[in-house]
NUROPA-902586 format. One record per residue (C-alpha): residue number from 1; z, y, x. Coordinates in steps of 0.2 Angstrom, whole numbers, plus 5000, padded with zeros to 4 digits. Layout:
<pts>
   tikol     c3     c2     c1
     NUM      Z      Y      X
...
</pts>
This chain:
<pts>
   tikol     c3     c2     c1
       1   4696   4556   4976
       2   4702   4555   4960
       3   4716   4544   4957
       4   4729   4539   4946
       5   4745   4527   4949
       6   4736   4517   4967
       7   4721   4516   4956
       8   4703   4526   4963
       9   4696   4533   4946
      10   4676   4529   4954
      11   4665   4536   4938
      12   4666   4538   4918
      13   4663   4522   4909
      14   4663   4532   4893
      15   4674   4547   4883
      16   4680   4551   4864
      17   4691   4563   4857
      18   4707   4553   4861
      19   4703   4545   4880
      20   4692   4544   4893
      21   4690   4527   4901
      22   4685   4529   4920
      23   4678   4512   4932
      24   4692   4511   4944
      25   4696   4502   4958
      26   4713   4493   4963
      27   4714   4493   4980
      28   4728   4482   4983
      29   4721   4469   4972
      30   4703   4474   4977
      31   4695   4474   4960
      32   4687   4483   4949
      33   4695   4489   4936
      34   4693   4499   4918
      35   4706   4514   4917
      36   4711   4522   4902
      37   4718   4540   4901
      38   4725   4544   4886
      39   4721   4565   4881
      40   4739   4567   4877
      41   4746   4586   4871
      42   4761   4593   4879
      43   4770   4590   4863
      44   4769   4570   4864
      45   4787   4564   4860
      46   4795   4556   4876
      47   4801   4542   4860
      48   4784   4539   4857
      49   4780   4535   4875
      50   4793   4523   4875
      51   4785   4513   4860
      52   4770   4516   4868
      53   4774   4507   4882
      54   4784   4494   4873
      55   4768   4489   4863
      56   4756   4489   4879
      57   4769   4477   4885
      58   4768   4465   4872
      59   4748   4467   4872
      60   4749   4462   4890
      61   4754   4444   4884
      62   4741   4442   4876
      63   4730   4429   4883
      64   4714   4422   4877
      65   4692   4421   4882
      66   4692   4435   4869
      67   4703   4447   4874
      68   4701   4460   4887
      69   4717   4459   4896
      70   4729   4473   4899
      71   4733   4473   4918
      72   4743   4491   4918
      73   4752   4504   4908
      74   4762   4519   4915
      75   4763   4536   4915
      76   4759   4550   4929
      77   4763   4570   4927
      78   4765   4566   4909
      79   4748   4557   4905
      80   4748   4539   4899
      81   4735   4525   4905
      82   4731   4508   4902
      83   4722   4498   4914
      84   4709   4485   4909
      85   4700   4468   4917
      86   4684   4477   4923
      87   4670   4469   4908
      88   4650   4471   4914
      89   4644   4475   4898
      90   4644   4489   4883
      91   4651   4493   4869
      92   4646   4485   4852
      93   4644   4503   4846
      94   4631   4506   4861
      95   4626   4487   4856
      96   4621   4491   4838
      97   4613   4508   4843
      98   4603   4501   4853
      99   4598   4485   4844
     100   4601   4493   4825
     101   4605   4480   4813
     102   4609   4462   4819
     103   4601   4447   4814
     104   4616   4437   4802
     105   4618   4424   4813
     106   4620   4434   4830
     107   4629   4446   4821
     108   4641   4431   4815
     109   4643   4423   4830
     110   4649   4440   4838
     111   4663   4443   4824
     112   4670   4424   4825
     113   4673   4429   4845
     114   4682   4447   4837
     115   4691   4435   4823
     116   4695   4421   4835
     117   4704   4436   4849
     118   4713   4444   4832
     119   4721   4428   4827
     120   4726   4423   4846
     121   4736   4442   4844
     122   4745   4439   4825
     123   4752   4425   4832
     124   4759   4434   4846
     125   4766   4446   4834
     126   4752   4459   4838
     127   4742   4468   4826
     128   4726   4478   4834
     129   4729   4492   4820
     130   4712   4503   4830
     131   4698   4489   4827
     132   4682   4497   4828
     133   4666   4494   4838
     134   4669   4504   4852
     135   4684   4494   4856
     136   4673   4479   4854
     137   4665   4475   4873
     138   4649   4465   4872
     139   4648   4454   4891
     140   4634   4450   4901
     141   4632   4433   4891
     142   4633   4438   4875
     143   4651   4438   4870
     144   4663   4450   4861
     145   4679   4455   4868
     146   4693   4466   4859
     147   4701   4480   4868
     148   4712   4492   4865
     149   4726   4487   4852
     150   4730   4500   4844
     151   4741   4506   4858
     152   4732   4523   4863
     153   4730   4528   4844
     154   4750   4529   4842
     155   4749   4543   4854
     156   4736   4554   4845
     157   4739   4549   4826
     158   4754   4559   4821
     159   4762   4561   4806
     160   4756   4550   4792
     161   4751   4554   4773
     162   4764   4562   4761
     163   4777   4556   4772
     164   4777   4540   4774
     165   4775   4529   4790
     166   4767   4530   4806
     167   4747   4532   4804
     168   4738   4524   4819
     169   4720   4521   4817
     170   4702   4530   4817
     171   4700   4535   4798
     172   4683   4526   4795
     173   4691   4510   4800
     174   4706   4509   4793
     175   4713   4500   4780
     176   4719   4508   4763
     177   4736   4502   4767
     178   4736   4508   4784
     179   4731   4526   4777
     180   4749   4528   4768
     181   4758   4520   4784
     182   4760   4504   4779
     183   4771   4492   4790
     184   4759   4484   4800
     185   4750   4467   4793
     186   4735   4455   4799
     187   4728   4459   4783
     188   4722   4476   4789
     189   4713   4471   4805
     190   4703   4459   4792
     191   4698   4475   4783
     192   4692   4484   4798
     193   4683   4468   4804
     194   4675   4467   4788
     195   4669   4485   4791
     196   4663   4481   4808
     197   4653   4466   4802
     198   4645   4475   4789
     199   4642   4490   4802
     200   4632   4474   4814
     201   4622   4470   4798
     202   4618   4486   4792
     203   4616   4495   4809
     204   4626   4510   4804
     205   4644   4511   4799
     206   4648   4509   4780
     207   4660   4524   4781
     208   4654   4540   4790
     209   4664   4556   4784
     210   4667   4570   4797
     211   4683   4574   4789
     212   4696   4561   4795
     213   4706   4564   4777
     214   4690   4563   4768
     215   4687   4546   4776
     216   4705   4541   4772
     217   4706   4546   4753
     218   4688   4538   4752
     219   4696   4522   4758
     220   4714   4524   4748
     221   4706   4527   4732
     222   4689   4519   4731
     223   4681   4502   4731
     224   4670   4501   4745
     225   4650   4495   4741
     226   4639   4488   4752
     227   4626   4497   4758
     228   4610   4498   4752
     229   4602   4499   4771
     230   4607   4475   4771
     231   4592   4467   4775
     232   4588   4454   4763
     233   4595   4439   4775
     234   4612   4445   4771
     235   4611   4433   4753
     236   4623   4432   4740
     237   4635   4420   4745
     238   4639   4432   4764
     239   4639   4446   4754
     240   4652   4439   4742
     241   4662   4435   4761
     242   4660   4455   4766
     243   4665   4460   4749
     244   4683   4449   4749
     245   4684   4455   4769
     246   4683   4474   4762
     247   4694   4472   4749
     248   4706   4487   4744
     249   4719   4478   4736
     250   4726   4469   4752
     251   4730   4453   4738
     252   4711   4452   4733
     253   4706   4452   4753
     254   4707   4436   4766
     255   4724   4434   4772
     256   4722   4432   4789
     257   4707   4430   4804
     258   4708   4413   4802
     259   4703   4412   4784
     260   4690   4427   4787
     261   4682   4417   4801
     262   4682   4400   4791
     263   4672   4411   4779
     264   4660   4415   4791
     265   4660   4397   4798
     266   4656   4388   4781
     267   4641   4402   4777
     268   4633   4399   4798
     269   4634   4379   4792
     270   4621   4371   4783
     271   4625   4361   4767
     272   4618   4343   4769
     273   4614   4334   4755
     274   4620   4316   4755
     275   4603   4307   4754
     276   4597   4317   4769
     277   4612   4321   4779
     278   4622   4305   4776
     279   4639   4300   4782
     280   4637   4312   4799
     281   4637   4328   4786
     282   4652   4320   4778
     283   4660   4315   4795
     284   4661   4333   4800
     285   4649   4329   4817
     286   4638   4340   4811
     287   4646   4355   4808
     288   4655   4354   4824
     289   4639   4350   4835
     290   4633   4367   4824
     291   4647   4376   4828
     292   4645   4372   4847
     293   4628   4378   4848
     294   4633   4395   4837
     295   4644   4398   4851
     296   4632   4398   4864
     297   4622   4415   4866
     298   4605   4412   4862
     299   4604   4400   4850
     300   4609   4412   4836
     301   4593   4421   4840
     302   4583   4407   4842
     303   4591   4402   4824
     304   4585   4418   4817
     305   4569   4420   4826
     306   4563   4403   4818
     307   4569   4406   4800
     308   4562   4422   4801
     309   4544   4418   4806
     310   4546   4401   4794
     311   4551   4414   4779
     312   4535   4426   4784
     313   4523   4413   4785
     314   4527   4404   4770
     315   4529   4420   4759
     316   4515   4424   4747
     317   4522   4442   4748
     318   4523   4447   4765
     319   4506   4451   4774
     320   4497   4447   4792
     321   4507   4465   4797
     322   4523   4455   4793
     323   4521   4441   4805
     324   4513   4449   4819
     325   4527   4463   4817
     326   4542   4449   4818
     327   4531   4441   4836
     328   4531   4457   4844
     329   4548   4460   4843
     330   4548   4447   4857
     331   4539   4454   4873
     332   4537   4438   4882
     333   4533   4426   4865
     334   4520   4439   4863
     335   4513   4439   4879
     336   4514   4418   4880
     337   4503   4418   4862
     338   4490   4429   4869
     339   4489   4419   4883
     340   4486   4403   4871
     341   4476   4411   4861
     342   4464   4415   4872
     343   4463   4398   4881
     344   4448   4387   4879
     345   4453   4381   4862
     346   4454   4397   4853
     347   4439   4406   4861
     348   4427   4401   4847
     349   4437   4410   4832
     350   4437   4427   4840
     351   4421   4429   4850
     352   4428   4434   4864
     353   4446   4438   4870
     354   4458   4446   4859
     355   4473   4458   4866
     356   4481   4461   4849
     357   4494   4450   4839
     358   4486   4460   4824
     359   4469   4454   4829
     360   4473   4436   4832
     361   4484   4435   4814
     362   4470   4440   4805
     363   4457   4428   4815
     364   4466   4412   4817
     365   4477   4415   4801
     366   4495   4413   4795
     367   4498   4394   4799
     368   4489   4393   4816
     369   4498   4408   4823
     370   4516   4402   4816
     371   4512   4385   4823
     372   4509   4393   4839
     373   4525   4405   4838
     374   4536   4390   4831
     375   4533   4381   4846
     376   4534   4396   4859
     377   4547   4403   4852
     378   4557   4384   4857
     379   4548   4385   4873
     380   4555   4402   4876
     381   4573   4397   4875
     382   4570   4380   4884
     383   4573   4389   4903
     384   4588   4381   4910
     385   4585   4380   4929
     386   4599   4366   4931
     387   4587   4353   4920
     388   4573   4361   4917
     389   4561   4347   4923
     390   4568   4335   4907
     391   4567   4351   4897
     392   4549   4352   4902
     393   4547   4333   4894
     394   4555   4334   4880
     395   4547   4350   4876
     396   4528   4344   4881
     397   4533   4329   4871
     398   4537   4337   4856
     399   4520   4349   4858
     400   4509   4336   4861
     401   4515   4325   4845
     402   4511   4342   4836
     403   4496   4343   4843
     404   4490   4326   4841
     405   4495   4325   4822
     406   4482   4339   4817
     407   4470   4330   4827
     408   4474   4313   4817
     409   4474   4323   4799
     410   4460   4321   4789
     411   4467   4331   4774
     412   4464   4351   4781
     413   4477   4359   4771
     414   4490   4346   4778
     415   4485   4350   4794
     416   4497   4364   4799
     417   4512   4353   4791
     418   4508   4340   4800
     419   4508   4347   4818
     420   4525   4356   4813
     421   4533   4338   4806
     422   4530   4329   4820
     423   4534   4342   4833
     424   4549   4343   4824
     425   4553   4325   4824
     426   4559   4328   4841
     427   4570   4345   4838
     428   4589   4333   4836
     429   4584   4327   4856
     430   4576   4344   4862
     431   4591   4354   4859
     432   4603   4338   4862
     433   4594   4341   4881
     434   4597   4359   4881
     435   4613   4363   4872
     436   4623   4346   4877
     437   4614   4341   4896
     438   4629   4331   4900
     439   4628   4320   4884
     440   4609   4318   4884
     441   4609   4310   4901
     442   4624   4297   4895
     443   4612   4294   4880
     444   4597   4292   4892
     445   4609   4279   4902
     446   4613   4270   4886
     447   4595   4267   4882
     448   4589   4263   4900
     449   4603   4249   4901
     450   4602   4243   4881
     451   4580   4241   4882
     452   4570   4234   4896
     453   4555   4234   4888
     454   4547   4252   4887
     455   4534   4247   4876
     456   4544   4241   4863
     457   4544   4258   4853
     458   4555   4248   4837
     459   4568   4245   4850
     460   4569   4259   4859
     461   4571   4271   4844
     462   4585   4259   4838
     463   4593   4259   4856
     464   4592   4279   4856
     465   4600   4280   4837
     466   4615   4270   4844
     467   4615   4278   4860
     468   4617   4295   4850
     469   4631   4290   4837
     470   4638   4285   4849
     471   4639   4299   4861
     472   4637   4313   4848
     473   4642   4304   4834
     474   4625   4306   4824
     475   4609   4302   4827
     476   4596   4315   4836
     477   4587   4314   4818
     478   4602   4320   4809
     479   4606   4334   4820
     480   4587   4338   4820
     481   4588   4339   4800
     482   4605   4351   4800
     483   4595   4361   4811
     484   4582   4362   4801
     485   4593   4366   4784
     486   4600   4378   4792
     487   4583   4388   4797
     488   4576   4385   4781
     489   4561   4373   4784
     490   4553   4369   4770
     491   4558   4351   4761
     492   4541   4344   4766
     493   4544   4347   4784
     494   4561   4340   4782
     495   4556   4324   4773
     496   4542   4322   4791
     497   4558   4325   4803
     498   4565   4308   4796
     499   4555   4293   4801
     500   4548   4281   4786
     501   4555   4261   4790
     502   4546   4245   4792
     503   4528   4241   4793
     504   4514   4255   4788
     505   4506   4253   4772
     506   4490   4245   4772
     507   4481   4261   4764
     508   4483   4280   4767
     509   4496   4283   4754
     510   4491   4293   4737
     511   4505   4306   4738
     512   4504   4319   4752
     513   4524   4318   4760
     514   4521   4300   4762
     515   4505   4302   4771
     516   4515   4314   4782
     517   4528   4304   4787
     518   4517   4291   4794
     519   4505   4301   4800
     520   4517   4312   4809
     521   4526   4293   4816
     522   4510   4288   4823
     523   4507   4305   4833
     524   4526   4303   4840
     525   4523   4284   4844
     526   4505   4286   4852
     527   4515   4300   4864
     528   4530   4292   4867
     529   4520   4276   4874
     530   4509   4290   4884
     531   4525   4296   4890
     532   4535   4280   4895
     533   4518   4270   4902
     534   4517   4269   4921
     535   4499   4266   4925
     536   4483   4265   4911
     537   4492   4266   4893
     538   4474   4261   4883
     539   4479   4243   4879
     540   4496   4250   4871
     541   4487   4266   4862
     542   4475   4253   4856
     543   4490   4240   4848
     544   4498   4256   4842
     545   4483   4262   4835
     546   4478   4247   4827
     547   4495   4245   4817
     548   4493   4263   4810
     549   4474   4263   4806
     550   4474   4259   4789
     551   4489   4268   4783
     552   4480   4284   4794
     553   4460   4281   4786
     554   4454   4279   4805
     555   4446   4268   4816
     556   4455   4264   4832
     557   4442   4270   4839
     558   4445   4289   4830
     559   4462   4288   4835
     560   4459   4286   4854
     561   4448   4299   4852
     562   4459   4311   4844
     563   4472   4304   4857
     564   4462   4310   4873
     565   4455   4328   4863
     566   4474   4331   4859
     567   4478   4328   4879
     568   4465   4340   4884
     569   4471   4354   4870
     570   4490   4350   4877
     571   4485   4354   4895
     572   4476   4369   4890
     573   4490   4375   4881
     574   4501   4371   4897
     575   4491   4382   4908
     576   4490   4395   4893
     577   4510   4396   4895
     578   4514   4394   4914
     579   4520   4376   4913
     580   4520   4369   4928
     581   4524   4352   4930
     582   4531   4343   4943
     583   4518   4327   4950
     584   4530   4315   4948
     585   4537   4321   4931
     586   4533   4307   4915
     587   4526   4321   4908
     588   4512   4323   4919
     589   4504   4306   4909
     590   4504   4318   4893
     591   4491   4330   4901
     592   4473   4326   4905
     593   4463   4334   4920
     594   4460   4353   4915
     595   4447   4364   4927
     596   4455   4382   4925
     597   4444   4393   4918
     598   4447   4413   4926
     599   4453   4424   4916
     600   4443   4435   4901
     601   4440   4452   4908
     602   4441   4466   4896
     603   4426   4479   4897
     604   4433   4497   4902
     605   4431   4508   4888
     606   4440   4523   4897
     607   4426   4538   4888
     608   4441   4553   4889
     609   4444   4561   4908
     610   4461   4560   4916
     611   4474   4576   4906
     612   4490   4580   4910
     613   4501   4582   4895
     614   4506   4599   4890
     615   4522   4602   4881
     616   4523   4616   4868
     617   4542   4618   4873
     618   4548   4627   4891
     619   4547   4613   4906
     620   4562   4607   4913
     621   4568   4596   4927
     622   4571   4578   4917
     623   4586   4567   4924
     624   4577   4551   4931
     625   4583   4534   4926
     626   4577   4519   4934
     627   4570   4506   4923
     628   4564   4488   4927
     629   4548   4486   4935
     630   4535   4483   4922
     631   4529   4464   4917
     632   4513   4470   4913
     633   4500   4479   4919
     634   4498   4494   4907
     635   4483   4501   4910
     636   4475   4482   4907
     637   4483   4479   4893
     638   4477   4497   4886
     639   4459   4494   4891
     640   4459   4477   4882
     641   4465   4483   4867
     642   4452   4497   4866
     643   4438   4482   4871
     644   4446   4473   4855
     645   4448   4488   4844
     646   4429   4491   4848
     647   4425   4474   4843
     648   4434   4475   4828
     649   4426   4491   4821
     650   4409   4486   4824
     651   4410   4475   4811
     652   4417   4476   4792
     653   4436   4481   4796
     654   4453   4487   4786
     655   4456   4502   4790
     656   4478   4498   4793
     657   4473   4483   4801
     658   4465   4494   4817
     659   4479   4506   4815
     660   4490   4492   4817
     661   4479   4485   4833
     662   4481   4503   4841
     663   4499   4505   4839
     664   4503   4487   4844
     665   4492   4490   4860
     666   4502   4505   4864
     667   4518   4497   4861
     668   4514   4482   4871
     669   4507   4492   4886
     670   4519   4504   4888
     671   4537   4495   4881
     672   4539   4508   4869
     673   4557   4504   4861
     674   4547   4507   4842
     675   4530   4517   4838
     676   4526   4525   4821
     677   4510   4529   4811
     678   4511   4547   4802
     679   4500   4551   4789
     680   4497   4566   4779
     681   4503   4568   4761
     682   4491   4580   4753
     683   4505   4582   4737
     684   4517   4587   4750
     685   4508   4596   4765
     686   4518   4585   4775
     687   4518   4570   4789
     688   4526   4558   4783
     689   4530   4538   4791
     690   4519   4525   4786
     691   4524   4508   4796
     692   4529   4506   4813
     693   4534   4492   4826
     694   4551   4490   4836
     695   4569   4493   4835
     696   4571   4497   4815
     697   4553   4505   4815
     698   4552   4505   4795
     699   4567   4513   4795
     700   4565   4529   4807
     701   4547   4530   4798
     702   4556   4533   4782
     703   4565   4549   4789
     704   4549   4557   4796
     705   4543   4572   4786
     706   4535   4586   4797
     707   4529   4600   4787
     708   4509   4605   4790
     709   4513   4623   4785
     710   4525   4635   4790
     711   4538   4624   4799
     712   4545   4631   4816
     713   4551   4612   4823
     714   4545   4602   4839
     715   4533   4592   4829
     716   4528   4606   4815
     717   4524   4615   4830
     718   4515   4601   4840
     719   4507   4597   4825
     720   4501   4612   4821
     721   4493   4615   4839
     722   4485   4598   4840
     723   4495   4596   4856
     724   4499   4580   4867
     725   4517   4581   4870
     726   4530   4571   4880
     727   4547   4576   4878
     728   4555   4567   4894
     729   4574   4571   4889
     730   4577   4578   4873
     731   4595   4578   4874
     732   4593   4595   4884
     733   4601   4608   4873
     734   4585   4618   4872
     735   4574   4605   4867
     736   4587   4599   4854
     737   4590   4614   4847
     738   4571   4615   4843
     739   4571   4597   4836
     740   4572   4594   4815
     741   4589   4591   4806
     742   4582   4574   4800
     743   4576   4569   4818
     744   4593   4574   4827
     745   4600   4567   4812
     746   4593   4547   4810
     747   4580   4546   4825
     748   4589   4555   4840
     749   4578   4546   4856
     750   4582   4554   4870
     751   4563   4552   4876
     752   4546   4552   4864
     753   4528   4554   4865
     754   4519   4564   4851
     755   4499   4562   4849
     756   4493   4572   4835
     757   4477   4567   4824
     758   4465   4580   4821
     759   4449   4581   4810
     760   4439   4596   4809
     761   4454   4604   4818
     762   4469   4600   4804
     763   4481   4588   4807
     764   4481   4575   4796
     765   4491   4561   4808
     766   4505   4559   4820
     767   4507   4544   4833
     768   4526   4546   4838
     769   4534   4532   4852
     770   4551   4534   4860
     771   4562   4527   4874
     772   4580   4523   4874
     773   4582   4531   4891
     774   4577   4550   4896
     775   4564   4551   4907
     776   4559   4532   4904
     777   4541   4536   4897
     778   4531   4537   4913
     779   4511   4540   4912
     780   4498   4540   4926
     781   4482   4549   4923
     782   4472   4531   4919
     783   4486   4526   4906
     784   4488   4541   4897
     785   4466   4544   4897
     786   4468   4527   4887
     787   4480   4531   4876
     788   4470   4548   4871
     789   4456   4534   4870
     790   4467   4524   4857
     791   4471   4539   4847
     792   4451   4544   4847
     793   4449   4527   4841
     794   4462   4530   4826
     795   4453   4546   4822
     796   4436   4536   4822
     797   4441   4523   4811
     798   4446   4537   4799
     799   4430   4544   4797
     800   4421   4527   4796
     801   4433   4522   4783
     802   4427   4539   4774
</pts>
């Protein structure tokens, strides 16, 4: 049994040039720990060991939720070792490798945890000096935790530059003054933290020198420029913060971690105008609540998803492909959206079942898919079991208001804005219910105590606003507007979210923004009346309809009919989204009775006999990694996609849309990490990546260069032979040696599939797909046959298009 001290060494968690980290077990305290064995040579000076132990004692006194505590530090047989708390999860380096560039709000939320840890360390007189992604852990809740405060580095980085003091750290993440062996300061850690944040946002390190001395010279002598890989979501204000964090001159840098964190929080907090945010923003309550929400693990992801979908849908330059690619990043969102598209409400749009997001977007349009996606993104994040019924009620209330606003709208071009505006009038209440359930309960209790007449909507609204201000410091409306600004929702939608005062106008307003405000108010009041009325709501609905009829330009009967139609659509949507509502829930009052329909069955389009993949390289035993069971039936998704694509090709079709549908079907069915389509460039006689889906697919596609003549690497051989090839483990030496340099440098997927496309025996395109685990791609005979059918459909599409 491997042991060091009293700790049993069970398995290696990670290994680097300077140390090996083991999962250990402390039999005395009966707990798992992480044991870091320092790779120290025989020439380690005993004085260095003494200093190292002194630093370990200093670090062990640090206590903060974002710092991984040091339990013990010792030396055995000349081998120094450290014992840390074992934190299940992965390092930030592994996290970025798996995810690619992180969305800004997610990256900044992680960095704020790191900076809080550094702030606590600096207050305790400790400077990290070796901050880098591999020394930051991302735990199971998505929180960043900092470890290894330069203790290990001290034993390995001996000697200074030009004879100056001790140089401690990792060259690619050192500050300029650290490369000279200067006295440690908090500003050194700020510089390293800036480099880590740039890496999270770009998906790769800013300094990537293999020669450590070249890295230190570059950092010491050059002003580092931000990488071209930074996405457009990293705007100019955030770039300015990054430049200041990595300024070569410490005097131009943030003085400490606290100042850096404040600048990041300021960027993350939306600016509120006096007219729309009022005193709530001035008091700092909104800022405080937003900070609390951003520390929740999923709020940054929720915010980024909504902001990206809205930005894509609102842009004149984005394509249908951009919106479908964004939706496909979330498997659960994709499945729910397709079920919703195929519900009874939408079946007329496509003339049959729709199995790909690409086709759904093409048939239903940007605005319709955006509305569904935004509502589903909200639902996907509202899944806390502790108060699930209340969350369902709030979500269905919002969705009903949106659906009813769309039914009531008589100006076609305003229908989509009416849907989102009415739904998001409830945003502040919905998010409070999810992120602050205890405060939400207090508000509901206060409203119930002050208002006994459930039919008095004005009294209800006033009581709710007063209760929210009393508990949260601001109304649901102001909270919702503050969040809407941070998500980049357009001004027209934000105006809809602020309810108008007074009585409805005596005629339909001339200006669209005013029309939408009264329309969304009417939809929400009708929804609230349904939700709060026990027994027959007809009389109360009629009273609300009569109050708003002239402002809407509709009769009472038309408003009642629209309400009933919206209830039917909501029931169909709830069924498609698998939303089960408890029989005693008030939300049941929103749903009309709907008869369940049998799900559409896809035609069996399997036209190829099953085949076994024949690799072009020597066979080998692949290491098998057990994966979670698939959430969908791969063969069914593949067959449905084939039927959908066949229907598209009967009509007049666009080649790119069909190709995207083919890739999307493969991507969804088999759970690939990414998939790329490559096409022959006649000028260079190479296959180049044109587009893709999944993690960093566009960046990966840009790397593909497969020669069609004279190439000797694996990709060139596969294409020359036209051989469908599955590489189960690309890390095996005899496989890795055959991979092209561009693949080893920029892609490095451990398992991938190659499907060449040929015309008249000559390759002209290639479909590439990969997974992040060796042995992760498993294909039965039926799946393989259906994959080849899809590949053949791509060939047929080219033939028809030409």
